[in-house]
N, CA, C and O atoms as a Tinker XYZ file with bonds, in Angstrom:
   256  protein
     1  N     80.523000  118.572000  108.880000    73     2
     2  CA    79.657000  117.373000  108.383000    64     1     3
     3  C     78.929000  116.143000  109.053000    63     2     4     5
     4  O     79.133000  115.400000  110.013000    81     3
     5  N     77.918000  116.312000  108.005000    73     3     6
     6  CA    76.749000  115.308000  109.276000    64     5     7
     7  C     77.059000  113.700000  109.274000    63     6     8     9
     8  O     77.613000  113.317000  108.244000    81     7
     9  N     76.837000  112.866000  110.091000    73     7    10
    10  CA    77.144000  111.597000  110.011000    64     9    11
    11  C     76.211000  110.885000  108.908000    63    10    12    13
    12  O     76.542000  109.976000  108.147000    81    11
    13  N     75.023000  111.495000  109.007000    73    11    14
    14  CA    73.692000  111.135000  108.249000    64    13    15
    15  C     74.524000  110.749000  106.729000    63    14    16    17
    16  O     74.487000  109.634000  106.206000    81    15
    17  N     75.301000  112.007000  106.151000    73    15    18
    18  CA    75.767000  112.072000  104.668000    64    17    19
    19  C     76.968000  111.113000  104.646000    63    18    20    21
    20  O     77.537000  111.012000  103.559000    81    19
    21  N     77.421000  110.423000  105.632000    73    19    22
    22  CA    78.610000  109.275000  105.289000    64    21    23
    23  C     77.893000  108.080000  105.227000    63    22    24    25
    24  O     78.274000  107.067000  104.642000    81    23
    25  N     76.757000  108.227000  105.893000    73    23    26
    26  CA    75.883000  106.544000  106.037000    64    25    27
    27  C     75.562000  106.787000  104.547000    63    26    28    29
    28  O     76.022000  105.957000  103.763000    81    27
    29  N     74.701000  108.001000  103.954000    73    27    30
    30  CA    73.966000  107.775000  102.792000    64    29    31
    31  C     75.472000  107.466000  101.540000    63    30    32    33
    32  O     75.193000  106.608000  100.703000    81    31
    33  N     76.415000  107.866000  101.449000    73    31    34
    34  CA    77.889000  107.507000  100.783000    64    33    35
    35  C     77.686000  105.744000  100.948000    63    34    36    37
    36  O     77.389000  104.916000  100.086000    81    35
    37  N     77.970000  105.578000  102.372000    73    35    38
    38  CA    77.927000  104.145000  102.340000    64    37    39
    39  C     77.300000  103.249000  101.550000    63    38    40    41
    40  O     77.715000  102.484000  100.679000    81    39
    41  N     75.878000  103.543000  102.145000    73    39    42
    42  CA    74.761000  102.987000  101.250000    64    41    43
    43  C     74.869000  103.000000   99.766000    63    42    44    45
    44  O     74.859000  101.988000   99.066000    81    43
    45  N     74.975000  104.257000   99.328000    73    43    46
    46  CA    75.416000  103.971000   97.914000    64    45    47
    47  C     76.305000  103.105000   97.206000    63    46    48    49
    48  O     75.999000  102.592000   96.130000    81    47
    49  N     77.674000  102.886000   97.927000    73    47    50
    50  CA    78.859000  102.279000   97.463000    64    49    51
    51  C     78.391000  101.023000   97.774000    63    50    52    53
    52  O     78.611000  100.111000   96.977000    81    51
    53  N     77.656000  100.770000   99.006000    73    51    54
    54  CA    77.263000   98.882000   98.884000    64    53    55
    55  C     76.234000   98.507000   97.969000    63    54    56    57
    56  O     76.263000   97.361000   97.522000    81    55
    57  N     75.239000   99.367000   97.584000    73    55    58
    58  CA    74.640000   99.038000   96.223000    64    57    59
    59  C     75.072000   99.034000   94.955000    63    58    60    61
    60  O     74.736000   98.262000   94.057000    81    59
    61  N     75.860000   99.961000   94.914000    73    59    62
    62  CA    76.550000   99.807000   93.449000    64    61    63
    63  C     77.476000   98.961000   93.393000    63    62    64    65
    64  O     77.644000   98.403000   92.309000    81    63
    65  N     78.384000   98.595000   94.569000    73    63    66
    66  CA    79.088000   97.711000   94.451000    64    65    67
    67  C     78.513000   96.093000   94.240000    63    66    68    69
    68  O     79.192000   95.334000   93.549000    81    67
    69  N     77.253000   95.615000   94.857000    73    67    70
    70  CA    76.498000   94.519000   94.590000    64    69    71
    71  C     75.715000   94.740000   93.161000    63    70    72    73
    72  O     75.441000   93.797000   92.417000    81    71
    73  N     75.444000   95.890000   92.922000    73    71    74
    74  CA    75.104000   95.846000   91.488000    64    73    75
    75  C     76.005000   95.231000   90.534000    63    74    76    77
    76  O     75.746000   94.251000   89.834000    81    75
    77  N     77.476000   96.128000   90.578000    73    75    78
    78  CA    78.407000   95.473000   90.076000    64    77    79
    79  C     78.840000   94.157000   89.899000    63    78    80    81
    80  O     79.391000   93.818000   88.851000    81    79
    81  N     78.690000   93.566000   90.601000    73    79    82
    82  CA    79.138000   92.112000   91.015000    64    81    83
    83  C     77.992000   91.142000   90.399000    63    82    84    85
    84  O     78.251000   90.010000   89.989000    81    83
    85  N     76.897000   91.628000   90.384000    73    83    86
    86  CA    75.515000   91.120000   89.679000    64    85    87
    87  C     75.863000   90.971000   88.491000    63    86    88    89
    88  O     76.087000   89.878000   87.970000    81    87
    89  N     75.959000   92.271000   87.838000    73    87    90
    90  CA    76.050000   92.450000   86.548000    64    89    91
    91  C     77.381000   92.051000   85.471000    63    90    92    93
    92  O     77.371000   91.836000   84.258000    81    91
    93  N     78.643000   92.053000   86.590000    73    91    94
    94  CA    79.770000   90.942000   85.781000    64    93    95
    95  C     79.615000   89.851000   85.882000    63    94    96    97
    96  O     80.420000   89.190000   85.226000    81    95
    97  N     78.660000   89.113000   86.626000    73    95    98
    98  CA    78.910000   87.750000   86.668000    64    97    99
    99  C     77.476000   86.989000   85.905000    63    98   100   101
   100  O     77.135000   85.807000   85.875000    81    99
   101  N     76.726000   88.448000   85.226000    73    99   102
   102  CA    75.696000   88.293000   83.954000    64   101   103
   103  C     76.587000   88.533000   82.501000    63   102   104   105
   104  O     76.133000   88.562000   81.357000    81   103
   105  N     77.819000   88.672000   82.886000    73   103   106
   106  CA    78.473000   88.940000   81.217000    64   105   107
   107  C     77.946000   90.266000   80.653000    63   106   108   109
   108  O     77.908000   90.595000   79.467000    81   107
   109  N     77.485000   91.075000   81.893000    73   107   110
   110  CA    76.773000   92.743000   81.256000    64   109   111
   111  C     78.250000   93.798000   81.527000    63   110   112   113
   112  O     78.074000   94.993000   81.762000    81   111
   113  N     79.390000   93.328000   81.477000    73   111   114
   114  CA    80.788000   94.431000   81.965000    64   113   115
   115  C     80.825000   95.538000   81.309000    63   114   116   117
   116  O     81.854000   96.212000   81.249000    81   115
   117  N     79.388000   95.971000   80.564000    73   115   118
   118  CA    79.340000   97.558000   80.328000    64   117   119
   119  C     78.862000   98.417000   81.122000    63   118   120   121
   120  O     79.181000   99.508000   81.594000    81   119
   121  N     77.393000   97.139000   81.207000    73   119   122
   122  CA    76.604000   97.948000   82.043000    64   121   123
   123  C     77.267000   97.968000   83.417000    63   122   124   125
   124  O     76.998000   98.868000   84.213000    81   123
   125  N     78.073000   97.057000   83.690000    73   123   126
   126  CA    78.675000   97.181000   85.523000    64   125   127
   127  C     79.488000   98.660000   85.131000    63   126   128   129
   128  O     79.234000   99.694000   85.749000    81   127
   129  N     80.312000   98.614000   84.225000    73   127   130
   130  CA    80.964000  100.219000   83.913000    64   129   131
   131  C     80.092000  101.449000   84.387000    63   130   132   133
   132  O     80.321000  102.355000   85.188000    81   131
   133  N     78.888000  101.110000   83.507000    73   131   134
   134  CA    78.135000  102.821000   83.710000    64   133   135
   135  C     77.555000  102.692000   85.226000    63   134   136   137
   136  O     77.602000  103.758000   85.840000    81   135
   137  N     77.002000  101.559000   85.965000    73   135   138
   138  CA    76.352000  101.700000   87.389000    64   137   139
   139  C     77.729000  102.069000   87.839000    63   138   140   141
   140  O     77.571000  103.112000   88.474000    81   139
   141  N     79.073000  101.739000   87.840000    73   139   142
   142  CA    79.843000  102.587000   88.679000    64   141   143
   143  C     80.009000  103.799000   88.338000    63   142   144   145
   144  O     80.416000  104.458000   89.295000    81   143
   145  N     79.845000  104.542000   87.173000    73   143   146
   146  CA    80.061000  105.912000   87.021000    64   145   147
   147  C     78.801000  106.580000   87.466000    63   146   148   149
   148  O     78.770000  107.708000   87.958000    81   147
   149  N     77.627000  105.712000   87.236000    73   147   150
   150  CA    76.529000  106.448000   87.492000    64   149   151
   151  C     76.599000  106.517000   89.551000    63   150   152   153
   152  O     76.339000  107.581000   90.113000    81   151
   153  N     76.949000  105.323000   90.318000    73   151   154
   154  CA    77.085000  105.881000   91.547000    64   153   155
   155  C     77.762000  106.657000   91.750000    63   154   156   157
   156  O     77.397000  107.380000   92.677000    81   155
   157  N     79.456000  107.126000   90.919000    73   155   158
   158  CA    80.148000  108.145000   91.251000    64   157   159
   159  C     79.439000  109.757000   90.923000    63   158   160   161
   160  O     79.695000  110.638000   91.743000    81   159
   161  N     78.849000  109.987000   90.119000    73   159   162
   162  CA    77.700000  110.976000   90.324000    64   161   163
   163  C     76.995000  111.129000   91.246000    63   162   164   165
   164  O     76.934000  112.164000   91.908000    81   163
   165  N     76.460000  110.289000   91.400000    73   163   166
   166  CA    75.345000  110.150000   92.450000    64   165   167
   167  C     76.485000  110.607000   93.827000    63   166   168   169
   168  O     76.178000  111.604000   94.481000    81   167
   169  N     77.270000  110.132000   94.054000    73   167   170
   170  CA    77.546000  110.863000   95.183000    64   169   171
   171  C     78.551000  111.730000   95.387000    63   170   172   173
   172  O     79.077000  111.916000   96.484000    81   171
   173  N     79.000000  112.556000   93.852000    73   171   174
   174  CA    79.398000  113.933000   93.451000    64   173   175
   175  C     78.313000  114.789000   94.249000    63   174   176   177
   176  O     78.522000  115.511000   95.224000    81   175
   177  N     76.714000  114.453000   93.394000    73   175   178
   178  CA    75.751000  115.336000   93.609000    64   177   179
   179  C     75.459000  115.770000   94.962000    63   178   180   181
   180  O     75.076000  116.887000   95.309000    81   179
   181  N     75.795000  114.256000   96.033000    73   179   182
   182  CA    75.240000  114.778000   97.386000    64   181   183
   183  C     76.226000  115.342000   98.148000    63   182   184   185
   184  O     76.063000  115.912000   99.227000    81   183
   185  N     77.592000  115.113000   97.368000    73   183   186
   186  CA    78.701000  116.498000   98.078000    64   185   187
   187  C     78.849000  117.699000   97.556000    63   186   188   189
   188  O     79.736000  118.457000   97.949000    81   187
   189  N     77.991000  118.017000   96.603000    73   187   190
   190  CA    78.254000  119.118000   96.083000    64   189   191
   191  C     78.029000  120.915000   97.103000    63   190   192   193
   192  O     78.683000  121.958000   97.065000    81   191
   193  N     77.041000  120.575000   97.739000    73   191   194
   194  CA    76.769000  121.264000   98.620000    64   193   195
   195  C     78.084000  121.451000   99.750000    63   194   196   197
   196  O     78.641000  122.540000   99.886000    81   195
   197  N     78.464000  120.284000  100.491000    73   195   198
   198  CA    79.500000  120.273000  101.296000    64   197   199
   199  C     80.873000  121.117000  100.984000    63   198   200   201
   200  O     81.575000  121.896000  101.629000    81   199
   201  N     80.889000  120.611000   99.785000    73   199   202
   202  CA    81.972000  121.240000   98.985000    64   201   203
   203  C     81.728000  122.789000   98.672000    63   202   204   205
   204  O     82.769000  123.445000   98.697000    81   203
   205  N     80.706000  123.421000   98.417000    73   203   206
   206  CA    80.440000  124.843000   98.439000    64   205   207
   207  C     80.742000  125.196000   99.471000    63   206   208   209
   208  O     81.692000  125.979000   99.442000    81   207
   209  N     80.424000  125.013000  100.266000    73   207   210
   210  CA    80.475000  125.295000  102.102000    64   209   211
   211  C     82.122000  125.407000  102.534000    63   210   212   213
   212  O     82.712000  126.200000  103.267000    81   211
   213  N     82.496000  124.466000  101.889000    73   211   214
   214  CA    84.301000  124.251000  102.225000    64   213   215
   215  C     84.712000  125.791000  101.829000    63   214   216   217
   216  O     84.982000  126.744000  102.560000    81   215
   217  N     84.654000  125.671000  100.272000    73   215   218
   218  CA    84.933000  127.118000   99.446000    64   217   219
   219  C     84.660000  128.018000  100.344000    63   218   220   221
   220  O     85.578000  128.627000  100.892000    81   219
   221  N     82.987000  128.320000  100.732000    73   219   222
   222  CA    82.973000  129.547000  101.098000    64   221   223
   223  C     83.789000  129.452000  102.664000    63   222   224   225
   224  O     84.334000  130.518000  102.950000    81   223
   225  N     83.907000  128.664000  103.410000    73   223   226
   226  CA    84.882000  128.733000  104.855000    64   225   227
   227  C     86.180000  129.417000  104.501000    63   226   228   229
   228  O     86.695000  130.357000  105.107000    81   227
   229  N     86.725000  128.662000  103.187000    73   227   230
   230  CA    88.259000  129.345000  103.179000    64   229   231
   231  C     88.108000  130.427000  102.936000    63   230   232   233
   232  O     88.780000  131.315000  103.462000    81   231
   233  N     87.093000  130.656000  101.989000    73   231   234
   234  CA    87.249000  132.480000  101.540000    64   233   235
   235  C     86.839000  133.246000  102.609000    63   234   236   237
   236  O     87.218000  134.416000  102.566000    81   235
   237  N     86.354000  133.008000  103.297000    73   235   238
   238  CA    85.999000  133.983000  104.427000    64   237   239
   239  C     87.175000  133.689000  105.427000    63   238   240   241
   240  O     87.648000  134.514000  106.208000    81   239
   241  N     87.430000  132.851000  105.332000    73   239   242
   242  CA    88.855000  132.744000  106.466000    64   241   243
   243  C     90.059000  133.634000  105.878000    63   242   244   245
   244  O     90.617000  134.382000  106.680000    81   243
   245  N     90.466000  133.617000  104.665000    73   243   246
   246  CA    91.695000  134.378000  103.803000    64   245   247
   247  C     90.863000  135.815000  103.722000    63   246   248   249
   248  O     91.454000  136.849000  103.409000    81   247
   249  N     89.943000  135.803000  103.921000    73   247   250
   250  CA    89.216000  137.158000  103.215000    64   249   251
   251  C     89.630000  137.827000  101.739000    63   250   252   253
   252  O     90.231000  138.869000  101.475000    81   251
   253  N     88.994000  136.676000  100.798000    73   251   254
   254  CA    89.264000  136.794000   99.439000    64   253   255
   255  C     87.902000  137.341000   98.671000    63   254   256
   256  O     87.911000  137.521000   97.453000    81   255
């Protein structure tokens, strides 16, 4: 795993948390929840390639 990926995920987390706080203070709870869900989707999309490589490594390790 690359250290840049960890920094990208941390950056997305910080941005989402700040926007979540701002939206909750503005009484926009529904938009804050959607912002959190969008952050989770973005992080999962960033991790798709890493997860694929993990399963590929496991498949070759156990010769499946």
